[in-house]
N, C-alpha and C positions, 0 to 999 in steps of 0.2 A: 504494500500500500504506500501511496505517496502521502506526504504530510497534508496536502490539500484534501485528499480523500478522507483522511482521519478527521480533519476539522469539519468537513461536510457531514460525515456520519454523526459526529458528536453534537454539532450545533443544529443542523437541519434535519437529521434523522434518516436520510436516504441518499442513495447514489444510483444513477442510471449508467449501465455499462454497455454501450453499443458494440455489436459484433462479437459478443461473448461466445456465442455458438458458431461453429463452422457450418458450412452448407450441408455436409453429410449428417451431422448430428441433428440439425434443424429438420432436415427431410425425414430422417428416421423417426424422430419424435412425432412429427405430424402424422406420418403413416400409421404408427402404432396407436396413437390416440384415437384416430378415426376408426381403426379396426375395433378397438374396444368399445367405442360408442355404438357401433353397429352390432357387435356381439352381445353386449349387455342390454341394449334396448331400454325398456322402461325401468329396468333394475339398476341402470348406471348410477353409481354414487350411493347405492343403498347401504353400503358398509359404514358410511359416515353421515352424509347429508344430501338430500335432494332439494332443489330450489326452483320456484317458479321463474320462468323466463331465462333459465340457464340450464345447460347440460353439465353434469358433474361426473367425475371419476374419483375413486378413492383406492387406497392400498396399492399404489402403483408399483412399489418395489417388487411386489409379488407377481407383476404382470408383464415382465419383460426385462431382459438384462440391460437394455438401453437405458432404463431408468436408474440403474445403479451408477451410471456415469454422472448423472445429475446430482445425486445426493452426496457423492464423495469427491466431487470436483475439487482438486487441490487449490485452485484459484479462489473458489468460493469460501473455502475453509479459512483463508487468511482474513477475510472480512468478518466471518463468524467469530474468529478468535479475538478480534478487536472489540466487537460489541459485547460478547458474552464472557469475556475475560478467561478464555481458554477452557471453559466448562460448558460443553454443549452436546446435544444428541438430536437426531432427527425426531421430530414429533409426528409429522405426516408428510406424504407426498400425494397431492391431489391434482386434478385438472378441473378447470372451470372454463366453460365456453358460453359466453353471453349470446342468447338467441338473437337472430335478426329482428329488428323492430321491437326489442324488449323495452317496454314502456317505463320500467322503474329502475332507479338507482339503488344500490345497496346503501343501507345506513352507514354513516361513519362509525367506526368501531376501532378498538384496540384488540389485537388477537388474544383469544381466550379470556377476554375481559380482565386482563391483568395490568397492574401498575408496577413500576419498579419498586423494589424493596430496599432494605438497608444494605444489601449486598450490591445491588445495581440492577441493570436490565436483565430480564429473564426470557425474552422472546425475540426471535429474529426471523424475518421472512424474505424469500427471494421469489420473484415473479419472472418466469422464463417465457418470453414473448414468442408464441408460435405464429402470430400474425402481427402485422403493423398495429400499433396503438395510435389511434388518431383522435381528433377532437370529437368525432361524432359516432365512434363505434364501441363505446363502453370502456374506454381507458380508465385505469385506476386513478383516483384522485388522492392526494396526500395533503395534510396540513403541516407545513414545515415547522419544526420546533415543538410540536405538540407532545412529543415523547418526553419533554422536560416539564410539562405542566402539572403532572401529578393528579390528573383528573380524567375521567372517562366521558366520552362525548354524550352518552345517553343520560348522564347525570346533570349536564349543564346546558344542553341544547334543546330547544323546544321541539325541533324536528331534525333528527340526525340525517334524514334523507335530503334535506334542503341544501341548496348551494351554500358554501361557506366563503366568506369574504377573503380568506387567506389561502384557499385551496389552489394547488397546482396539479396539472394532469401529467401523468407519465406518457409522454409522446415520444415514441421511438420505433425504429423499424424492427420487423421480425428478426429473431436471432439475438436481440438484446436481452439483458437481464437487469431488472430493477431490484435492488436490495435495500432493506430498511430495518431499522430498529422497530420491531413490531408493536411497541407501545405508541408509535405514531398513529394519529387518527387517520384512517384511510377507508376506502370503499370503492367498488366498481361503479361506473356511471352507466346511464342508459345507452343502449345500442340503437342508433337511429338509422342504421344501414341495412341492406338486404343480405349481409354476410355474417356468419358466426365470427366472434372474436375470441380466440383460443389462447390459453396460457396454462402453464404448470405452476403450482405453488409448492415449493420445497420449504417447509416450515420447521424451525428448530427451537428447542427450549433449553434452558440451563439444566444441568444434570440433576439438580435437586428438585425439579418439577416433573409431574407426570406427563407422559406423552399424550398428545391428543388422540392418537390411534396407537394402541399397544402393539408394537411391531412383532414382538415375540409370539403373541397370540394370533396374529393375523397371517403371518408368513407361513407358507407351506414348508414341510420338512425338506423338500427338494430345493426350494429357494434358499433356505437357511444353509444347506450343505454346500452350496456353491459360492457363498459370499466370502470376500476377502476378510482378513482379520481387521483391516481398517473399517470396512463397511459394517462388520459385526459390532465393532466398538461404537460407531456412529449411531447404530440402531439400538444399542444397549441390550443386545441379545444375551449377554452373559453377565448382566448386572443385576444382582439380587436386590439392591436398593431400588432400581427401576421397577422391578416386579412388585415390590411393596407399594411404591408410590402409585403405580397404575391401578393396583387392586383397591387401594384406598380412595382413589379418585374416580372410580368407575361410575359413581352416581352423578358426576358433574354433567351439566348440560353440554351436549356436543362431544362428550368423551366416549370413546368406544373401546371395549376390551375384546 
């Protein structure tokens, strides 16, 4: 990381990295994601969450070796290390595809409804752009600096779906990755075009937090057997504390075991 990137992440809470994916990786991710949407049909995303006006996929590490490259990308881990202070694990890898002419924006939110604690930040997200993000196709919006405010948008905003005077859009070409301290207020916007707007969300938490999706319980034995030692560590597959945290957290809204 450059010093400028460190300052941007610390002060603004996000960075956009154009050209992060090469053409081969971008193509293969697009192909596999569309295969899964077709194969899973109405059940797509059922392991975690389904959403009006958007297609979703969940548990992607279990659905193709190509996704292992995403969650263990060494370049991404450098930014993770900076935000989460060398203590992190994958929480979930999902896909979200905003439907054409989707009329509603997501409400502004912080991931898992968490605030930083006395240790520091505990959530980090990366959005892998499978399509161009434009002003009218459902690009993610961010409120710069809001990760430092110590407040959740639903507690202070009359309407978290409404435009915010300080919001900026993630506008970048396909193949880019947007990374952010996931305490930042953010949400997808409405898609006003005739095309889907697709992205992957590789979401990480500090190691003392439960995973959003309990990887050890979700991954097949075949998948677990082929994973590298690094990927096993990132997914906390051999971490007894993670098992305890996930078991205790299984009643939380949006948490899956």
